[in-house]
C-alpha positions in Angstrom: 104.2 28.1 112.5 102.9 27.3 109.0 105.6 26.5 106.5 104.5 29.2 104.1 104.6 31.9 106.8 107.1 34.6 105.9 108.7 34.3 109.4 109.4 30.6 108.8 111.7 31.5 105.9 111.0 28.9 103.3 109.8 31.6 100.9 112.3 34.5 100.7 116.1 34.4 100.3 116.2 30.6 100.9 113.5 29.8 98.2 114.7 32.4 95.7 118.2 31.0 95.6 117.0 27.4 95.4 114.6 28.4 92.6 117.6 29.5 90.5 118.6 25.9 89.9 120.5 25.4 86.7 118.5 22.2 86.1 115.0 23.5 86.9 112.4 21.4 88.7 112.3 18.5 86.3 115.8 17.2 85.9 114.7 15.0 83.0 114.0 18.3 81.0 116.6 20.8 82.3 115.6 24.5 82.0 117.0 27.6 83.6 114.9 30.0 85.7 114.4 32.3 82.7 113.7 29.5 80.3 111.0 28.1 82.6 109.4 31.5 82.9 109.2 32.0 79.2 107.8 28.5 78.5 105.2 28.8 81.3 104.0 32.2 80.0 103.7 30.7 76.5 101.5 28.0 78.0 99.3 30.7 79.5 98.9 32.6 76.3 98.5 29.5 74.1 95.8 27.8 76.2 93.9 31.0 77.2 94.4 33.0 74.0 93.7 36.3 75.8 93.0 39.5 73.9 95.6 42.3 74.2 94.9 44.4 77.2 93.1 41.7 79.1 93.4 41.8 82.9 95.3 39.1 84.9 95.5 38.4 88.6 98.7 36.5 89.4 98.1 34.8 92.7 100.4 34.1 94.5 102.9 36.0 92.3 106.1 35.1 94.3 109.0 37.1 92.7 106.7 38.4 90.0 108.4 36.5 87.1 105.1 35.5 85.4 103.5 38.9 86.1 106.3 40.8 84.5 106.5 38.5 81.5 102.7 38.8 80.9 102.9 42.6 81.2 105.6 42.7 78.7 103.3 40.8 76.3 100.7 43.6 76.5 98.4 42.5 79.4 97.3 44.4 82.5 98.6 42.4 85.5 98.2 42.6 89.2 100.4 40.3 91.3 99.6 39.5 94.9 101.5 37.5 97.5 101.4 37.2 101.3 105.2 37.3 101.4 106.7 40.8 101.1 110.2 39.4 100.7 109.2 37.4 97.6 107.5 40.5 96.0 110.7 42.5 96.6 112.5 40.3 94.0 110.6 42.0 91.2 113.5 44.4 91.2 115.5 41.6 89.6 113.6 42.3 86.4 114.6 45.5 84.7 112.9 44.9 81.4 109.5 46.5 82.2 107.9 47.8 79.1 104.7 49.9 78.8 102.4 47.9 81.1 104.1 47.8 84.5 102.4 45.2 86.7 101.0 46.3 90.1 102.2 44.3 93.1 100.3 44.0 96.4 100.7 42.1 99.7 97.6 40.0 100.1 96.3 36.6 101.5 94.8 34.5 98.7 92.1 33.2 101.0 90.7 36.8 101.3 91.4 38.8 98.2 90.8 42.6 98.6 89.2 43.1 95.2 85.6 43.7 94.2 83.7 40.9 92.5 84.3 40.4 88.8 87.6 42.3 88.7 89.7 40.2 86.3 89.5 38.5 83.0 91.9 35.8 84.1 93.5 34.4 87.3 96.7 32.5 87.2 98.1 30.3 89.9 101.5 29.0 88.9 104.1 26.4 89.8 102.2 24.4 92.4 100.8 27.3 94.5 97.6 25.5 95.5 97.0 23.2 98.4 99.3 25.1 100.8 96.9 25.1 103.8 96.5 22.4 106.4 92.7 22.8 106.4 90.9 21.8 103.2 88.3 24.5 104.0 91.1 27.1 103.5 92.1 25.6 100.2 88.5 25.7 99.1 88.4 29.4 100.1 91.2 30.1 97.7 89.2 28.5 94.9 86.1 30.4 95.9 88.0 33.7 95.8 89.4 33.0 92.4 85.8 32.4 91.2 84.5 35.6 92.9 87.1 38.0 91.4 86.7 36.6 87.8 84.4 38.3 85.4 81.6 36.3 83.8 83.2 33.8 81.4 86.6 34.5 82.9 89.1 31.7 83.3 91.4 30.3 86.0 94.7 28.9 84.8 96.3 26.7 87.5 99.6 25.0 86.9 101.1 22.2 89.0 104.6 21.0 88.4 103.3 17.5 89.2 100.6 15.0 88.3 98.6 13.2 90.9 99.1 9.8 89.3 102.9 10.3 89.3 102.8 11.3 92.9 101.0 8.3 94.2 103.1 6.0 92.1 106.3 7.6 93.4 107.5 8.6 90.0 107.4 12.2 91.1 109.9 11.6 93.9 112.2 9.8 91.5 112.3 13.0 89.4 112.8 15.3 92.4 115.3 13.6 94.7 118.5 14.7 93.0 121.0 17.4 93.6 120.9 20.6 91.8 123.4 23.5 91.3 121.9 26.9 92.1 123.4 30.3 91.2 121.9 33.6 92.1 123.4 37.1 92.8 127.0 35.7 93.1 126.0 32.8 95.4 126.6 29.1 94.4 124.7 26.5 96.4 123.7 22.8 96.0 120.0 22.1 96.5 118.8 18.7 97.6 115.0 18.0 97.6 113.4 15.1 99.4 109.8 14.3 99.0 107.3 11.6 99.9 103.5 11.2 99.6 101.7 10.5 102.8 98.5 8.7 101.9 96.9 9.1 105.3 96.9 12.9 105.0 96.9 13.1 101.2 99.9 15.5 101.4 103.2 15.7 99.7 105.7 16.1 102.5 109.1 17.5 101.5 112.2 19.4 102.5 114.7 21.6 100.7 118.3 21.6 101.8 120.7 24.3 100.6 124.4 23.8 101.3 127.9 24.9 100.4 129.7 25.0 103.7 127.0 25.7 106.2 123.7 24.0 105.3 120.1 25.2 105.8 117.0 23.0 105.6 113.3 23.9 105.4 110.3 21.6 105.3 107.0 22.0 103.5 103.7 20.2 102.9 101.2 20.3 100.1 97.7 18.9 99.8 97.6 16.6 96.7 94.1 16.1 95.1 93.0 13.1 93.1 92.4 14.5 89.6 88.9 13.2 88.9 87.5 12.5 92.4 88.7 15.6 94.2 90.5 18.3 92.1 87.9 18.8 89.3 84.9 18.6 91.8 86.6 21.1 94.1 86.4 23.8 91.5 83.0 22.8 90.2 81.6 23.0 93.7 82.6 26.7 94.0 80.8 27.5 90.8 83.0 27.0 87.8 81.0 25.6 85.0 83.8 24.1 82.9 86.8 22.4 84.4 89.4 20.3 82.6 93.0 19.1 83.0 95.7 19.4 80.3 99.2 18.1 79.8 101.0 21.3 78.7 103.6 19.3 76.8 101.2 17.4 74.6 98.3 19.9 74.7 96.0 17.0 75.4 94.2 15.6 78.4 96.6 14.4 81.1 97.4 10.7 81.6 99.5 8.7 83.9 102.8 9.6 82.1 102.2 13.4 82.3 104.7 15.3 84.5 102.9 18.7 84.7 99.2 19.4 85.1 97.3 22.5 84.0 93.8 23.0 85.2 91.6 25.4 83.3 88.2 26.4 84.8 85.7 28.8 83.2 83.3 30.9 85.2 
């Protein structure tokens, strides 16, 4: 069974509790769940500068945290995810304002929308490279291109940088214990990750424990920034593709922790 399959259980209660780490994903710059959401949405608005009322596709949307924050900023948002359990967590957010987002269950390799449906597509918090077959990952990029309007933009956020991964800096940032609190539960999260050069994948596991422990594994395709990542999106039709360090607002370098890819149709 694929690690991202709802029945496997990585995404769902297990992930949602682990995602509520009090330290965030980068323990060198600790941020809570809500703080991360607000900062990441500020990145989206800052780098895209969308007009009020612009349409967004949040894919995959997970718990809907970015979808709801964008809707509350005046945008029309549709969130899609293959995992019904993750979408159900949208009920955690009771601060909907005028523009309630729409949430749908959908596979990002085959989006059920007409061509040219959205002004922007966002893919947040390392939600690209899930699939074992590179062809499937390319299908995702192709679908993003297809559903964007002319001159529309894709905003893709990775909580890693390829150079950090292959130089093991990323693992040094990740392999630490975190305290997680959600809905009255307190757990300790341990994350272990390693880059496997033969498969070009980041192989990892999450372990949640406080009394009984539960462990889930995952695997992500990691793309060389210049040789693979940028060409992948250009090959499906995007005419402008560039990488940004969201902290500095400049092109990424070997010291960058996060990566933002912006691709214009």
